[in-house]
Gaussian input, Z-matrix of N, CA and C with variables (Angstrom, degrees):
# hf/3-21g

backbone

0 1
 N
 C     1     B1
 C     2     B2     1     A1
 N     3     B3     2     A2     1     D1
 C     4     B4     3     A3     2     D2
 C     5     B5     4     A4     3     D3
 N     6     B6     5     A5     4     D4
 C     7     B7     6     A6     5     D5
 C     8     B8     7     A7     6     D6
 N     9     B9     8     A8     7     D7
 C    10    B10     9     A9     8     D8
 C    11    B11    10    A10     9     D9
 N    12    B12    11    A11    10    D10
 C    13    B13    12    A12    11    D11
 C    14    B14    13    A13    12    D12
 N    15    B15    14    A14    13    D13
 C    16    B16    15    A15    14    D14
 C    17    B17    16    A16    15    D15
 N    18    B18    17    A17    16    D16
 C    19    B19    18    A18    17    D17
 C    20    B20    19    A19    18    D18
 N    21    B21    20    A20    19    D19
 C    22    B22    21    A21    20    D20
 C    23    B23    22    A22    21    D21
 N    24    B24    23    A23    22    D22
 C    25    B25    24    A24    23    D23
 C    26    B26    25    A25    24    D24
 N    27    B27    26    A26    25    D25
 C    28    B28    27    A27    26    D26
 C    29    B29    28    A28    27    D27
 N    30    B30    29    A29    28    D28
 C    31    B31    30    A30    29    D29
 C    32    B32    31    A31    30    D30
 N    33    B33    32    A32    31    D31
 C    34    B34    33    A33    32    D32
 C    35    B35    34    A34    33    D33
 N    36    B36    35    A35    34    D34
 C    37    B37    36    A36    35    D35
 C    38    B38    37    A37    36    D36
 N    39    B39    38    A38    37    D37
 C    40    B40    39    A39    38    D38
 C    41    B41    40    A40    39    D39
 N    42    B42    41    A41    40    D40
 C    43    B43    42    A42    41    D41
 C    44    B44    43    A43    42    D42
 N    45    B45    44    A44    43    D43
 C    46    B46    45    A45    44    D44
 C    47    B47    46    A46    45    D45
 N    48    B48    47    A47    46    D46
 C    49    B49    48    A48    47    D47
 C    50    B50    49    A49    48    D48
 N    51    B51    50    A50    49    D49
 C    52    B52    51    A51    50    D50
 C    53    B53    52    A52    51    D51
 N    54    B54    53    A53    52    D52
 C    55    B55    54    A54    53    D53
 C    56    B56    55    A55    54    D54
 N    57    B57    56    A56    55    D55
 C    58    B58    57    A57    56    D56
 C    59    B59    58    A58    57    D57
 N    60    B60    59    A59    58    D58
 C    61    B61    60    A60    59    D59
 C    62    B62    61    A61    60    D60
 N    63    B63    62    A62    61    D61
 C    64    B64    63    A63    62    D62
 C    65    B65    64    A64    63    D63
 N    66    B66    65    A65    64    D64
 C    67    B67    66    A66    65    D65
 C    68    B68    67    A67    66    D66
 N    69    B69    68    A68    67    D67
 C    70    B70    69    A69    68    D68
 C    71    B71    70    A70    69    D69
 N    72    B72    71    A71    70    D70
 C    73    B73    72    A72    71    D71
 C    74    B74    73    A73    72    D72
 N    75    B75    74    A74    73    D73
 C    76    B76    75    A75    74    D74
 C    77    B77    76    A76    75    D75
 N    78    B78    77    A77    76    D76
 C    79    B79    78    A78    77    D77
 C    80    B80    79    A79    78    D78
 N    81    B81    80    A80    79    D79
 C    82    B82    81    A81    80    D80
 C    83    B83    82    A82    81    D81
 N    84    B84    83    A83    82    D82
 C    85    B85    84    A84    83    D83
 C    86    B86    85    A85    84    D84
 N    87    B87    86    A86    85    D85
 C    88    B88    87    A87    86    D86
 C    89    B89    88    A88    87    D87
 N    90    B90    89    A89    88    D88
 C    91    B91    90    A90    89    D89
 C    92    B92    91    A91    90    D90
 N    93    B93    92    A92    91    D91
 C    94    B94    93    A93    92    D92
 C    95    B95    94    A94    93    D93
 N    96    B96    95    A95    94    D94
 C    97    B97    96    A96    95    D95
 C    98    B98    97    A97    96    D96
 N    99    B99    98    A98    97    D97
 C   100   B100    99    A99    98    D98
 C   101   B101   100   A100    99    D99
 N   102   B102   101   A101   100   D100
 C   103   B103   102   A102   101   D101
 C   104   B104   103   A103   102   D102
 N   105   B105   104   A104   103   D103
 C   106   B106   105   A105   104   D104
 C   107   B107   106   A106   105   D105
 N   108   B108   107   A107   106   D106
 C   109   B109   108   A108   107   D107
 C   110   B110   109   A109   108   D108
 N   111   B111   110   A110   109   D109
 C   112   B112   111   A111   110   D110
 C   113   B113   112   A112   111   D111
 N   114   B114   113   A113   112   D112
 C   115   B115   114   A114   113   D113
 C   116   B116   115   A115   114   D114
 N   117   B117   116   A116   115   D115
 C   118   B118   117   A117   116   D116
 C   119   B119   118   A118   117   D117
 N   120   B120   119   A119   118   D118
 C   121   B121   120   A120   119   D119
 C   122   B122   121   A121   120   D120
 N   123   B123   122   A122   121   D121
 C   124   B124   123   A123   122   D122
 C   125   B125   124   A124   123   D123
 N   126   B126   125   A125   124   D124
 C   127   B127   126   A126   125   D125
 C   128   B128   127   A127   126   D126
 N   129   B129   128   A128   127   D127
 C   130   B130   129   A129   128   D128
 C   131   B131   130   A130   129   D129
 N   132   B132   131   A131   130   D130
 C   133   B133   132   A132   131   D131
 C   134   B134   133   A133   132   D132
 N   135   B135   134   A134   133   D133
 C   136   B136   135   A135   134   D134
 C   137   B137   136   A136   135   D135
 N   138   B138   137   A137   136   D136
 C   139   B139   138   A138   137   D137
 C   140   B140   139   A139   138   D138
 N   141   B141   140   A140   139   D139
 C   142   B142   141   A141   140   D140
 C   143   B143   142   A142   141   D141
 N   144   B144   143   A143   142   D142
 C   145   B145   144   A144   143   D143
 C   146   B146   145   A145   144   D144
 N   147   B147   146   A146   145   D145
 C   148   B148   147   A147   146   D146
 C   149   B149   148   A148   147   D147
 N   150   B150   149   A149   148   D148
 C   151   B151   150   A150   149   D149
 C   152   B152   151   A151   150   D150
 N   153   B153   152   A152   151   D151
 C   154   B154   153   A153   152   D152
 C   155   B155   154   A154   153   D153
 N   156   B156   155   A155   154   D154
 C   157   B157   156   A156   155   D155
 C   158   B158   157   A157   156   D156
 N   159   B159   158   A158   157   D157
 C   160   B160   159   A159   158   D158
 C   161   B161   160   A160   159   D159
 N   162   B162   161   A161   160   D160
 C   163   B163   162   A162   161   D161
 C   164   B164   163   A163   162   D162
 N   165   B165   164   A164   163   D163
 C   166   B166   165   A165   164   D164
 C   167   B167   166   A166   165   D165
 N   168   B168   167   A167   166   D166
 C   169   B169   168   A168   167   D167
 C   170   B170   169   A169   168   D168
 N   171   B171   170   A170   169   D169
 C   172   B172   171   A171   170   D170
 C   173   B173   172   A172   171   D171
 N   174   B174   173   A173   172   D172
 C   175   B175   174   A174   173   D173
 C   176   B176   175   A175   174   D174
 N   177   B177   176   A176   175   D175
 C   178   B178   177   A177   176   D176
 C   179   B179   178   A178   177   D177
 N   180   B180   179   A179   178   D178
 C   181   B181   180   A180   179   D179
 C   182   B182   181   A181   180   D180
 N   183   B183   182   A182   181   D181
 C   184   B184   183   A183   182   D182
 C   185   B185   184   A184   183   D183
 N   186   B186   185   A185   184   D184
 C   187   B187   186   A186   185   D185
 C   188   B188   187   A187   186   D186
 N   189   B189   188   A188   187   D187
 C   190   B190   189   A189   188   D188
 C   191   B191   190   A190   189   D189
 N   192   B192   191   A191   190   D190
 C   193   B193   192   A192   191   D191
 C   194   B194   193   A193   192   D192
 N   195   B195   194   A194   193   D193
 C   196   B196   195   A195   194   D194
 C   197   B197   196   A196   195   D195
 N   198   B198   197   A197   196   D196
 C   199   B199   198   A198   197   D197
 C   200   B200   199   A199   198   D198
 N   201   B201   200   A200   199   D199
 C   202   B202   201   A201   200   D200
 C   203   B203   202   A202   201   D201
 N   204   B204   203   A203   202   D202
 C   205   B205   204   A204   203   D203
 C   206   B206   205   A205   204   D204
 N   207   B207   206   A206   205   D205
 C   208   B208   207   A207   206   D206
 C   209   B209   208   A208   207   D207
 N   210   B210   209   A209   208   D208
 C   211   B211   210   A210   209   D209
 C   212   B212   211   A211   210   D210
 N   213   B213   212   A212   211   D211
 C   214   B214   213   A213   212   D212
 C   215   B215   214   A214   213   D213
 N   216   B216   215   A215   214   D214
 C   217   B217   216   A216   215   D215
 C   218   B218   217   A217   216   D216
 N   219   B219   218   A218   217   D217
 C   220   B220   219   A219   218   D218
 C   221   B221   220   A220   219   D219
 N   222   B222   221   A221   220   D220
 C   223   B223   222   A222   221   D221
 C   224   B224   223   A223   222   D222
 N   225   B225   224   A224   223   D223
 C   226   B226   225   A225   224   D224
 C   227   B227   226   A226   225   D225
 N   228   B228   227   A227   226   D226
 C   229   B229   228   A228   227   D227
 C   230   B230   229   A229   228   D228
 N   231   B231   230   A230   229   D229
 C   232   B232   231   A231   230   D230
 C   233   B233   232   A232   231   D231
 N   234   B234   233   A233   232   D232
 C   235   B235   234   A234   233   D233
 C   236   B236   235   A235   234   D234
 N   237   B237   236   A236   235   D235
 C   238   B238   237   A237   236   D236
 C   239   B239   238   A238   237   D237
 N   240   B240   239   A239   238   D238
 C   241   B241   240   A240   239   D239
 C   242   B242   241   A241   240   D240
 N   243   B243   242   A242   241   D241
 C   244   B244   243   A243   242   D242
 C   245   B245   244   A244   243   D243

   B1=1.4537
   B2=1.5316
   B3=1.3031
   B4=1.4651
   B5=1.5208
   B6=1.3135
   B7=1.4583
   B8=1.5218
   B9=1.3171
   B10=1.4633
   B11=1.5168
   B12=1.3286
   B13=1.4606
   B14=1.5187
   B15=1.3344
   B16=1.4571
   B17=1.5218
   B18=1.3188
   B19=1.4602
   B20=1.5207
   B21=1.3134
   B22=1.4497
   B23=1.5233
   B24=1.3199
   B25=1.4641
   B26=1.5254
   B27=1.3327
   B28=1.4728
   B29=1.5157
   B30=1.3121
   B31=1.4691
   B32=1.5335
   B33=1.3386
   B34=1.4583
   B35=1.5323
   B36=1.3219
   B37=1.4655
   B38=1.5279
   B39=1.3325
   B40=1.4564
   B41=1.5160
   B42=1.3272
   B43=1.4638
   B44=1.5193
   B45=1.3254
   B46=1.4634
   B47=1.5230
   B48=1.3365
   B49=1.4498
   B50=1.5157
   B51=1.3383
   B52=1.4603
   B53=1.5279
   B54=1.3237
   B55=1.4591
   B56=1.5277
   B57=1.3260
   B58=1.4630
   B59=1.5337
   B60=1.3387
   B61=1.4671
   B62=1.5243
   B63=1.3199
   B64=1.4649
   B65=1.5255
   B66=1.3100
   B67=1.4695
   B68=1.5310
   B69=1.3163
   B70=1.4671
   B71=1.5283
   B72=1.3145
   B73=1.4665
   B74=1.5313
   B75=1.3501
   B76=1.4590
   B77=1.5266
   B78=1.3166
   B79=1.4677
   B80=1.5264
   B81=1.3212
   B82=1.4664
   B83=1.5284
   B84=1.3301
   B85=1.4713
   B86=1.5282
   B87=1.3267
   B88=1.4682
   B89=1.5211
   B90=1.3274
   B91=1.4573
   B92=1.5240
   B93=1.3399
   B94=1.4582
   B95=1.5139
   B96=1.3290
   B97=1.4600
   B98=1.5271
   B99=1.3321
   B100=1.4548
   B101=1.5089
   B102=1.2823
   B103=1.4574
   B104=1.5113
   B105=1.3159
   B106=1.4639
   B107=1.5306
   B108=1.3434
   B109=1.4642
   B110=1.5255
   B111=1.3326
   B112=1.4666
   B113=1.5228
   B114=1.3040
   B115=1.4690
   B116=1.5313
   B117=1.3223
   B118=1.4659
   B119=1.5285
   B120=1.3247
   B121=1.4683
   B122=1.5229
   B123=1.3019
   B124=1.4740
   B125=1.5313
   B126=1.3155
   B127=1.4609
   B128=1.5244
   B129=1.3352
   B130=1.4632
   B131=1.5237
   B132=1.3498
   B133=1.4582
   B134=1.5183
   B135=1.3261
   B136=1.4593
   B137=1.5280
   B138=1.3256
   B139=1.4604
   B140=1.5264
   B141=1.3319
   B142=1.4557
   B143=1.5174
   B144=1.3273
   B145=1.4569
   B146=1.5148
   B147=1.3067
   B148=1.4599
   B149=1.5205
   B150=1.3178
   B151=1.4602
   B152=1.5128
   B153=1.3233
   B154=1.4614
   B155=1.5236
   B156=1.3065
   B157=1.4651
   B158=1.5141
   B159=1.3250
   B160=1.4638
   B161=1.5297
   B162=1.3063
   B163=1.4606
   B164=1.5239
   B165=1.3162
   B166=1.4653
   B167=1.5278
   B168=1.3378
   B169=1.4645
   B170=1.5230
   B171=1.3325
   B172=1.4640
   B173=1.5228
   B174=1.3124
   B175=1.4650
   B176=1.5322
   B177=1.3255
   B178=1.4695
   B179=1.5245
   B180=1.3184
   B181=1.4716
   B182=1.5310
   B183=1.3364
   B184=1.4652
   B185=1.5229
   B186=1.3077
   B187=1.4680
   B188=1.5269
   B189=1.3292
   B190=1.4661
   B191=1.5268
   B192=1.3262
   B193=1.4661
   B194=1.5270
   B195=1.3282
   B196=1.4630
   B197=1.5211
   B198=1.3248
   B199=1.4648
   B200=1.5324
   B201=1.3244
   B202=1.4579
   B203=1.5180
   B204=1.3167
   B205=1.4613
   B206=1.5318
   B207=1.3028
   B208=1.4706
   B209=1.5330
   B210=1.3335
   B211=1.4703
   B212=1.5261
   B213=1.3224
   B214=1.4608
   B215=1.5313
   B216=1.3255
   B217=1.4700
   B218=1.5237
   B219=1.3220
   B220=1.4636
   B221=1.5282
   B222=1.3163
   B223=1.4663
   B224=1.5356
   B225=1.3203
   B226=1.4673
   B227=1.5213
   B228=1.3272
   B229=1.4664
   B230=1.5270
   B231=1.3462
   B232=1.4695
   B233=1.5294
   B234=1.3303
   B235=1.4640
   B236=1.5230
   B237=1.3079
   B238=1.4661
   B239=1.5193
   B240=1.3260
   B241=1.4612
   B242=1.5268
   B243=1.2935
   B244=1.4614
   B245=1.4976
   A1=108.77
   A2=115.95
   A3=123.19
   A4=109.43
   A5=114.98
   A6=121.45
   A7=110.16
   A8=115.25
   A9=122.99
   A10=104.17
   A11=116.68
   A12=119.27
   A13=111.49
   A14=114.22
   A15=121.48
   A16=106.66
   A17=115.52
   A18=121.90
   A19=109.92
   A20=115.41
   A21=121.71
   A22=106.60
   A23=116.99
   A24=122.18
   A25=110.08
   A26=116.04
   A27=121.50
   A28=113.64
   A29=117.66
   A30=121.11
   A31=112.28
   A32=116.25
   A33=124.11
   A34=112.81
   A35=117.65
   A36=120.44
   A37=109.14
   A38=115.45
   A39=122.17
   A40=109.98
   A41=115.78
   A42=121.68
   A43=107.64
   A44=117.29
   A45=122.49
   A46=109.34
   A47=115.38
   A48=120.14
   A49=111.16
   A50=115.93
   A51=121.63
   A52=108.76
   A53=115.12
   A54=120.64
   A55=110.08
   A56=115.66
   A57=119.27
   A58=111.18
   A59=117.57
   A60=122.68
   A61=108.27
   A62=115.95
   A63=121.87
   A64=112.63
   A65=117.65
   A66=120.02
   A67=111.59
   A68=116.26
   A69=120.49
   A70=110.90
   A71=116.48
   A72=120.69
   A73=111.20
   A74=116.44
   A75=119.51
   A76=110.59
   A77=117.16
   A78=120.21
   A79=111.17
   A80=116.66
   A81=120.14
   A82=110.12
   A83=116.57
   A84=120.20
   A85=110.74
   A86=116.29
   A87=120.93
   A88=112.34
   A89=116.18
   A90=121.16
   A91=113.42
   A92=117.01
   A93=121.30
   A94=114.46
   A95=117.52
   A96=120.79
   A97=112.38
   A98=117.49
   A99=121.29
   A100=115.15
   A101=117.66
   A102=120.68
   A103=110.10
   A104=115.50
   A105=121.41
   A106=112.03
   A107=116.92
   A108=120.22
   A109=111.33
   A110=116.62
   A111=118.93
   A112=112.28
   A113=117.12
   A114=119.34
   A115=109.45
   A116=116.07
   A117=121.15
   A118=112.15
   A119=117.17
   A120=121.70
   A121=113.77
   A122=119.39
   A123=124.88
   A124=113.00
   A125=115.65
   A126=121.81
   A127=110.24
   A128=116.30
   A129=121.74
   A130=111.38
   A131=116.15
   A132=118.78
   A133=110.89
   A134=113.75
   A135=121.24
   A136=106.21
   A137=116.44
   A138=118.94
   A139=112.34
   A140=116.69
   A141=120.50
   A142=109.09
   A143=116.50
   A144=120.63
   A145=108.66
   A146=115.27
   A147=120.55
   A148=108.54
   A149=115.60
   A150=121.80
   A151=109.09
   A152=114.91
   A153=121.57
   A154=107.75
   A155=116.44
   A156=120.29
   A157=115.83
   A158=117.70
   A159=118.39
   A160=111.18
   A161=114.64
   A162=120.51
   A163=110.04
   A164=116.22
   A165=121.11
   A166=111.14
   A167=117.23
   A168=121.02
   A169=111.09
   A170=116.11
   A171=121.16
   A172=110.78
   A173=116.97
   A174=120.81
   A175=111.23
   A176=116.71
   A177=120.16
   A178=110.78
   A179=116.12
   A180=120.21
   A181=110.63
   A182=116.86
   A183=120.95
   A184=110.57
   A185=116.91
   A186=121.49
   A187=110.50
   A188=116.31
   A189=119.70
   A190=110.98
   A191=116.68
   A192=120.69
   A193=110.79
   A194=117.70
   A195=120.91
   A196=112.33
   A197=117.16
   A198=120.19
   A199=111.76
   A200=117.54
   A201=121.59
   A202=111.39
   A203=116.33
   A204=121.54
   A205=108.42
   A206=116.34
   A207=120.85
   A208=110.48
   A209=116.35
   A210=121.11
   A211=110.71
   A212=117.17
   A213=120.82
   A214=110.86
   A215=117.43
   A216=120.15
   A217=110.16
   A218=116.80
   A219=121.06
   A220=110.22
   A221=117.20
   A222=121.07
   A223=112.01
   A224=116.73
   A225=120.49
   A226=113.10
   A227=117.00
   A228=120.88
   A229=111.91
   A230=116.04
   A231=122.01
   A232=111.11
   A233=114.64
   A234=120.66
   A235=111.20
   A236=115.09
   A237=121.95
   A238=106.37
   A239=117.11
   A240=122.41
   A241=110.82
   A242=118.15
   A243=122.10
   A244=110.42
   D1=135.32
   D2=178.83
   D3=-118.91
   D4=158.46
   D5=-178.81
   D6=-130.99
   D7=145.86
   D8=166.94
   D9=-112.21
   D10=136.56
   D11=-174.65
   D12=-140.60
   D13=159.30
   D14=174.43
   D15=-127.15
   D16=130.27
   D17=178.11
   D18=-107.03
   D19=146.61
   D20=169.76
   D21=-96.85
   D22=131.15
   D23=-179.44
   D24=-103.41
   D25=165.07
   D26=-177.70
   D27=-54.53
   D28=-34.60
   D29=-178.76
   D30=-86.10
   D31=11.95
   D32=179.23
   D33=73.73
   D34=11.88
   D35=175.31
   D36=-82.88
   D37=166.27
   D38=-178.82
   D39=-114.57
   D40=141.05
   D41=177.09
   D42=-124.99
   D43=131.48
   D44=179.35
   D45=-113.89
   D46=136.70
   D47=179.17
   D48=-152.97
   D49=-177.86
   D50=177.15
   D51=-141.97
   D52=153.04
   D53=-176.71
   D54=-164.47
   D55=164.81
   D56=172.92
   D57=-103.06
   D58=0.13
   D59=176.79
   D60=-142.30
   D61=91.59
   D62=-171.30
   D63=-62.78
   D64=-46.59
   D65=-178.23
   D66=-63.42
   D67=-45.21
   D68=180.00
   D69=-62.78
   D70=-42.35
   D71=-179.08
   D72=-66.20
   D73=-41.57
   D74=178.61
   D75=-62.71
   D76=-43.38
   D77=177.78
   D78=-60.64
   D79=-38.74
   D80=176.54
   D81=-61.57
   D82=-45.55
   D83=177.36
   D84=-59.93
   D85=-47.23
   D86=-178.21
   D87=-61.70
   D88=-32.92
   D89=-178.24
   D90=-91.77
   D91=12.06
   D92=176.19
   D93=75.99
   D94=18.02
   D95=-178.56
   D96=-116.59
   D97=7.05
   D98=-174.72
   D99=-89.79
   D100=-13.90
   D101=-178.54
   D102=154.51
   D103=162.24
   D104=-175.97
   D105=-60.22
   D106=-43.74
   D107=-176.49
   D108=-62.36
   D109=-50.74
   D110=-177.02
   D111=-75.39
   D112=-20.20
   D113=173.64
   D114=-66.18
   D115=-40.07
   D116=-179.42
   D117=-80.52
   D118=-37.97
   D119=-172.58
   D120=-94.39
   D121=-12.54
   D122=177.76
   D123=62.26
   D124=98.93
   D125=177.21
   D126=-64.61
   D127=134.95
   D128=-178.91
   D129=-105.17
   D130=-50.76
   D131=-179.17
   D132=-160.21
   D133=161.07
   D134=174.55
   D135=-83.01
   D136=122.17
   D137=179.70
   D138=-108.20
   D139=-6.47
   D140=177.56
   D141=-160.14
   D142=139.96
   D143=169.73
   D144=-151.83
   D145=150.73
   D146=175.00
   D147=-142.28
   D148=143.94
   D149=178.52
   D150=-87.61
   D151=140.56
   D152=172.76
   D153=-133.34
   D154=165.86
   D155=-171.71
   D156=-84.36
   D157=-20.86
   D158=-174.96
   D159=-148.21
   D160=164.86
   D161=176.67
   D162=-61.64
   D163=-40.57
   D164=179.82
   D165=-59.86
   D166=-45.88
   D167=177.66
   D168=-62.42
   D169=-41.23
   D170=-179.57
   D171=-61.73
   D172=-45.98
   D173=-178.58
   D174=-65.91
   D175=-39.97
   D176=178.08
   D177=-63.74
   D178=-44.03
   D179=-179.73
   D180=-67.29
   D181=-39.70
   D182=177.07
   D183=-58.81
   D184=-45.96
   D185=178.81
   D186=-61.92
   D187=-41.58
   D188=178.67
   D189=-60.60
   D190=-49.58
   D191=-178.35
   D192=-64.17
   D193=-40.32
   D194=179.51
   D195=-64.39
   D196=-23.65
   D197=-179.62
   D198=-77.37
   D199=-15.18
   D200=-178.94
   D201=-80.43
   D202=154.12
   D203=172.07
   D204=-72.81
   D205=167.17
   D206=176.87
   D207=-56.31
   D208=-44.95
   D209=-179.45
   D210=-61.34
   D211=-42.90
   D212=178.64
   D213=-63.66
   D214=-39.94
   D215=178.08
   D216=-61.52
   D217=-45.85
   D218=-179.13
   D219=-62.47
   D220=-44.39
   D221=-178.61
   D222=-72.26
   D223=-50.58
   D224=-174.36
   D225=-67.78
   D226=-33.84
   D227=-177.13
   D228=-101.07
   D229=-0.61
   D230=-179.13
   D231=53.56
   D232=49.35
   D233=-177.85
   D234=-75.07
   D235=143.17
   D236=174.47
   D237=-115.43
   D238=116.67
   D239=-173.69
   D240=-101.66
   D241=69.20
   D242=178.65
   D243=-122.86

């Protein structure tokens, strides 16, 4: 099982990624080991996740979500930024 997720960062920015272990990946982001962006922006919480069947599906969906504007992400994924 794979996941596509969106994180809310301290500066109120959004980060989109994919993984096969959501909790482990989020902890890596929170601890500054998940990637350059979240190391600088500090991941706060997971505000969206969806399960997909394969790595290929996860990567395709991640690319799709990353292509959207912030407003489109909030509307399309019904994100709550609190």
